[in-house]
C-alpha positions as MATLAB code, in Angstrom:
seq = 'MAGYNEELKQNLTFSATGRNLLDPTMESLTPNNDPTATSQSVSNRLSEWAVRGGFFRANYDYKEKYLLQLTGRYDGTSRYAKGERNVFSPSVSAAWRVSEENFFAGAKSWVNDLKLRASYGMLPNQLSDNPYPYITFMPTGTTPYLFGNNPGVIVGAPALVSEDFTWEKVTTLNFGLDVTSLQDRLTLGFDIYRRKTTDMITAGRLLPALLGTTSPARNSADLMNRGWELAISWKDKIGSDVRYNVSFVLADNQAEITRFENNPTGNISQNYVGKKWNEIWGFQTDGFLAATKKPRRLTSPRSGLANGWQAIYAMRTWTATKKSPVAPAPCLTPVIRKLLVTQLPVIHSA';
ca = [
      19.404   20.790  -13.862;
      20.766   17.123  -13.835;
      22.174   15.392  -10.827;
      23.470   11.822   -9.392;
      22.782   10.407   -6.407;
      24.254    7.092   -4.936;
      23.982    5.383   -1.397;
      25.257    2.316    0.001;
      23.833    0.725    3.764;
      25.837   -2.062    5.162;
      25.287   -3.604    8.406;
      27.502   -6.081   10.728;
      26.341   -7.051   13.903;
      27.382   -9.597   16.259;
      28.096  -10.413   19.964;
      29.428  -14.253   20.839;
      31.695  -16.636   20.111;
      30.693  -19.709   17.778;
      32.169  -22.899   17.070;
      31.576  -25.702   15.029;
      30.616  -24.012   12.119;
      28.417  -25.515    9.404;
      30.134  -23.157    6.279;
      33.498  -21.858    7.636;
      33.507  -19.846    4.758;
      30.756  -17.677    5.677;
      31.812  -14.311    7.298;
      29.023  -15.660    9.902;
      29.066  -17.064   13.361;
      26.202  -19.124   12.495;
      24.780  -21.476   11.606;
      26.891  -23.719   13.773;
      26.436  -26.863   15.625;
      28.177  -25.426   19.138;
      27.114  -27.458   22.291;
      28.102  -25.045   24.556;
      26.266  -22.777   26.910;
      27.852  -19.895   25.230;
      26.348  -20.823   21.501;
      22.831  -19.761   23.010;
      23.476  -16.597   23.257;
      24.775  -16.670   19.510;
      23.365  -13.935   17.346;
      24.749  -11.576   14.161;
      23.113  -10.498   11.013;
      24.684   -9.314    7.968;
      23.214   -7.471    5.359;
      23.515   -4.597    3.020;
      21.556   -2.884   -0.166;
      22.276   -0.061   -2.135;
      20.666    2.407   -4.455;
      21.891    4.467   -7.346;
      20.002    6.953   -9.878;
      20.541    9.852  -11.988;
      17.619   12.916  -12.549;
      16.953   15.760  -14.441;
      14.242   18.928  -14.506;
      13.628   21.121  -17.410;
      11.862   24.256  -17.038;
      10.040   26.292  -19.562;
       7.940   29.931  -18.833;
       6.636   31.774  -21.547;
       6.145   35.406  -20.460;
       4.772   34.149  -17.127;
       1.644   32.704  -19.132;
       2.227   28.883  -20.049;
       4.323   27.214  -17.836;
       5.878   23.462  -18.695;
       8.130   21.289  -16.098;
       9.622   18.043  -17.319;
      11.802   15.462  -14.722;
      12.639   12.070  -15.092;
      14.615    9.402  -12.622;
      16.495    6.333  -13.990;
      16.978    4.382  -10.461;
      18.583    0.863  -10.037;
      18.648   -1.102   -6.398;
      20.329   -3.961   -5.396;
      17.038   -5.445   -3.948;
      16.284   -6.951   -6.971;
      17.701   -9.707   -9.415;
      19.538   -8.340  -12.384;
      17.520   -7.091  -15.617;
      15.170   -6.038  -12.943;
      16.962   -3.512  -10.954;
      16.398   -0.396  -12.880;
      13.569    1.869  -13.651;
      12.904    5.080  -15.822;
      10.370    7.283  -13.811;
       9.108   10.305  -16.107;
       6.681   13.221  -15.430;
       5.200   16.461  -16.595;
       3.336   19.212  -15.823;
       2.355   22.077  -17.232;
      -0.011   25.435  -16.180;
      -1.777   28.158  -17.789;
      -2.162   31.482  -16.599;
      -5.246   32.746  -17.876;
      -5.001   35.960  -15.514;
      -2.285   36.824  -18.047;
      -4.307   36.809  -20.868;
      -5.463   40.123  -22.749;
      -9.182   39.228  -22.632;
      -8.951   38.612  -18.921;
      -7.872   42.180  -18.294;
     -11.643   43.264  -17.347;
     -11.759   40.984  -14.390;
      -8.064   41.556  -12.883;
      -9.733   44.438  -10.446;
     -11.463   41.623   -8.576;
      -9.657   38.350   -9.594;
      -5.929   38.717   -9.073;
      -4.806   35.309  -10.396;
      -6.587   32.412  -12.312;
      -4.256   29.817  -13.094;
      -5.282   26.075  -14.605;
      -3.050   23.359  -14.007;
      -2.439   19.563  -14.928;
       0.241   16.683  -14.511;
       0.898   13.289  -14.750;
       4.022   11.580  -13.400;
       5.257    8.314  -12.096;
       7.185    7.654   -8.770;
       8.700    4.112   -8.141;
       9.361    2.052   -4.714;
      11.585   -0.552   -3.689;
      11.575   -0.062    0.104;
      11.132   -3.623    2.041;
      12.338   -5.127    5.105;
      14.230   -7.593    3.453;
      17.541   -6.659    1.330;
      17.440   -9.453   -0.599;
      13.768  -10.547   -1.479;
      14.463  -12.309   -4.882;
      17.487  -14.845   -2.647;
      15.884  -18.128   -0.956;
      17.388  -19.033    2.453;
      17.409  -22.502    3.995;
      16.815  -22.751    7.983;
      19.292  -24.624    9.973;
      18.439  -26.300   12.894;
      19.373  -29.354   15.303;
      17.551  -32.957   15.300;
      17.061  -34.644   18.764;
      19.558  -37.409   17.888;
      23.016  -37.532   18.842;
      25.995  -38.132   16.622;
      28.581  -38.523   18.819;
      27.988  -36.292   22.053;
      26.582  -33.668   19.916;
      23.039  -33.379   18.322;
      22.737  -33.927   14.705;
      22.665  -30.670   12.524;
      19.915  -30.049    9.988;
      19.438  -27.993    6.715;
      15.667  -27.217    5.559;
      14.172  -26.964    2.513;
      13.976  -23.297    1.300;
      11.341  -21.347    0.623;
      10.001  -20.565   -2.899;
      10.734  -17.212   -4.037;
      10.002  -14.929   -7.458;
      13.210  -13.743   -9.094;
      11.134  -11.571  -11.731;
       9.146   -9.166   -9.523;
      10.723   -5.710   -9.350;
       9.809   -2.003   -8.672;
       6.140   -0.654   -7.308;
       5.051    1.957   -9.583;
       2.718    4.626   -8.442;
       1.312    6.562  -11.647;
      -1.066    9.963  -10.642;
      -3.122   12.078  -13.155;
      -3.991   15.450  -11.897;
      -6.180   18.288  -12.698;
      -6.163   21.706  -10.768;
      -7.372   25.171  -10.569;
      -6.242   28.188   -8.264;
      -7.919   31.514   -8.228;
      -6.802   34.742   -6.026;
      -8.899   37.320   -5.619;
     -10.237   40.478   -3.811;
      -6.474   41.630   -3.597;
      -5.223   38.582   -2.234;
      -7.469   38.001    0.654;
      -9.441   35.313   -0.666;
      -7.562   32.123   -2.144;
      -9.471   29.068   -3.362;
      -7.501   26.021   -4.607;
      -9.294   22.779   -6.097;
      -7.607   19.445   -7.351;
      -8.789   16.238   -8.492;
      -7.277   13.058   -9.254;
      -6.304    9.646  -10.162;
      -3.396    7.589   -8.518;
      -2.656    3.817   -9.445;
      -0.363    1.995   -7.893;
       0.363   -1.219   -9.596;
       3.202   -4.063   -9.124;
       2.310   -4.175   -5.557;
       4.651   -6.811   -3.655;
       2.516   -9.132   -1.945;
       1.343  -12.637   -1.842;
       1.259  -14.618   -5.291;
      -0.865  -16.728   -7.026;
      -3.025  -19.238   -4.875;
      -1.333  -22.565   -5.257;
      -2.658  -25.857   -4.373;
      -1.699  -27.290   -0.841;
      -0.091  -30.099   -1.527;
       3.014  -27.881   -2.302;
       3.881  -28.031    1.255;
       4.912  -24.366    0.844;
       3.608  -20.509    0.961;
       3.315  -18.889   -2.084;
       6.140  -16.606   -3.037;
       5.703  -12.841   -3.012;
       5.553  -11.287   -6.148;
       4.168   -8.274   -8.033;
       0.480   -9.670   -7.592;
      -1.502   -6.587   -6.667;
      -2.861   -3.013   -8.119;
      -4.668   -0.265   -6.374;
      -6.687    2.645   -7.201;
      -7.129    5.870   -5.727;
      -9.615    8.658   -6.644;
     -10.136   11.668   -5.352;
     -10.496   15.299   -5.249;
      -9.298   18.475   -2.531;
     -11.088   21.563   -1.863;
      -9.145   24.203    0.011;
     -10.594   28.005    0.345;
      -9.214   30.337    3.033;
      -9.556   34.087    3.693;
      -7.317   36.658    4.977;
      -7.562   39.886    6.214;
      -6.473   42.574    9.161;
      -8.056   44.613   11.476;
      -6.951   47.962   11.926;
      -3.033   48.152   11.312;
      -2.520   45.682   14.427;
      -4.825   42.472   13.962;
      -4.160   39.870   10.946;
      -6.408   37.038   10.836;
      -6.535   33.760    8.475;
      -9.511   31.506    7.953;
      -9.359   28.215    5.946;
     -11.769   25.578    5.014;
     -10.677   22.458    3.576;
     -12.852   19.569    2.281;
     -11.835   16.242    0.487;
     -12.764   12.931   -0.664;
     -10.874    9.752   -1.022;
     -11.907    6.393   -2.423;
      -9.450    3.096   -2.627;
     -10.115    0.257   -4.788;
      -8.360   -2.722   -5.245;
      -8.139   -3.698   -8.936;
      -5.811   -6.849   -9.028;
      -5.120   -9.530   -6.343;
      -3.769  -12.765   -7.594;
      -4.004  -14.661   -4.246;
      -8.021  -14.513   -3.833;
      -9.120  -15.867   -6.992;
     -12.532  -16.884   -5.735;
     -13.270  -13.422   -3.912;
     -13.467  -14.489   -0.229;
     -14.220  -11.250    1.280;
     -12.463  -12.108    4.749;
      -9.369  -11.010    2.754;
      -8.292   -8.452   -0.247;
     -10.484   -8.917   -3.405;
     -10.718   -7.362   -6.388;
     -13.137   -4.559   -6.157;
     -12.791   -4.028   -2.273;
     -12.785   -0.667   -0.904;
     -11.166    0.810    2.114;
     -13.360    1.491    4.848;
     -16.405   -0.810    3.290;
     -18.222   -2.297    5.972;
     -20.149   -5.532    5.497;
     -23.055   -7.100    7.487;
     -25.735   -9.662    7.453;
     -29.378   -9.234    6.064;
     -32.239  -11.515    6.720;
     -35.503  -11.827    5.726;
     -36.917  -12.146    9.590;
     -36.209  -13.289   12.764;
     -37.534  -17.379   14.147;
     -40.909  -17.391   14.845;
     -41.817  -16.118   18.077;
     -43.289  -19.890   19.422;
     -40.166  -21.137   19.372;
     -37.259  -19.908   21.648;
     -34.187  -18.339   19.715;
     -31.531  -20.734   19.881;
     -28.508  -19.409   21.682;
     -24.885  -20.097   20.290;
     -21.620  -21.126   22.281;
     -19.702  -18.823   19.769;
     -22.255  -16.981   17.354;
     -20.723  -17.145   13.539;
     -23.642  -14.893   12.932;
     -21.492  -11.761   14.558;
     -24.734  -10.634   16.700;
     -24.821   -9.319   20.025;
     -25.120  -11.360   23.622;
     -24.980  -14.651   21.439;
     -28.341  -14.942   20.156;
     -29.444  -16.056   16.848;
     -31.646  -14.727   14.694;
     -30.366  -16.346   11.331;
     -28.475  -19.804   11.161;
     -27.497  -21.663    8.463;
     -27.208  -25.395    9.254;
     -23.785  -25.900    7.846;
     -20.480  -23.786    7.560;
     -19.920  -21.603    4.946;
     -17.706  -18.639    3.343;
     -19.186  -16.024    1.735;
     -17.754  -14.614   -1.470;
     -19.071  -11.889   -3.852;
     -19.402  -14.681   -6.118;
     -21.641  -16.691   -3.548;
     -23.120  -14.767   -0.533;
     -26.050  -16.674    0.301;
     -25.742  -19.187    2.503;
     -26.503  -22.798    1.197;
     -29.562  -25.170    1.844;
     -30.494  -25.985    4.488;
     -31.083  -22.954    6.687;
     -33.968  -21.630    8.773;
     -34.451  -18.141    7.170;
     -32.176  -16.615    4.259;
     -29.324  -15.391    5.057;
     -27.066  -13.409    3.087;
     -23.609  -11.089    3.516;
     -24.224   -7.887    2.086;
     -22.167   -4.500    1.324;
     -23.840   -2.043    3.856;
     -21.164    1.129    3.449;
     -18.600    1.682    0.709;
     -17.024    4.686    2.262;
     -16.875    6.211    5.430;
     -17.924   10.285    5.791;
     -15.920   12.678    3.152;
     -15.038   15.500    5.526;
     -11.713   15.181    6.561;
     -10.659   18.670    7.847;
     -13.002   21.815    7.991;
];
């Protein structure tokens, strides 16, 4: 099987009158230098984006024992610069129905179907709120100075953009087992997988503050997701009229950031390499202040303790990182910010 898809979306909205356009060649009412009252309600937006792609799928079945499927996509998007717009996404899956082998004939009376599965594939992602993320824009406004009877018009410096960023890619490796037994009444399915998201578009490398602007977004982060899923169900009937089905599902999943270029120091107040979703950080100390001295009450406690009472206190401000979790001296008692929990309970549904 083969196919082709194409999609084009164009947006054009406006409702007002604008005068003294800054660039009359633009198909837009803004930016302008219209001092009339109606100009305050001028608002319009023009944008468009398009995607185009082709895909194929091929299946192979040998005596209902060995199953193979190959798929592929080649997609292009207008959201990225030329040379970065296209991506090929292959995938392959295979299965072996062990229950159809001759050596399994003795167990067919109580195991109706036994199948082993494996798959590997990649899917791209280009969705974004910005239809032109690789194009920079210059902000416009007015000054408090009058030129004639109208305020002056200003055009600001454009922000930085990365012209070489491209699609995010999600690659998944999966192994599975399917079992049906006891005349199709008991079914079991088990999957273990690894899903890696690469080239995630987020804030780029940390740049010096003297640059005067923020770091442009780029493909600067990766995320690794590992997990497994178990599903067991039983279906039967009571008499000839009552049918019932009972299911049990258990799953575990852990996501960890494996690359994040915007945090080279490992500051744990933001995303960092090694961070796991649902992890919980807390403070650990050798003890409280001496009982002979009343604990000091903070106006805005940084330790995060309840009611503002200070059991641990550093004499100067510090930022906890993975490389430097201990508060610098002098301090009354050692203060260590420690990773307490890395994962919430693993039972998702039962």
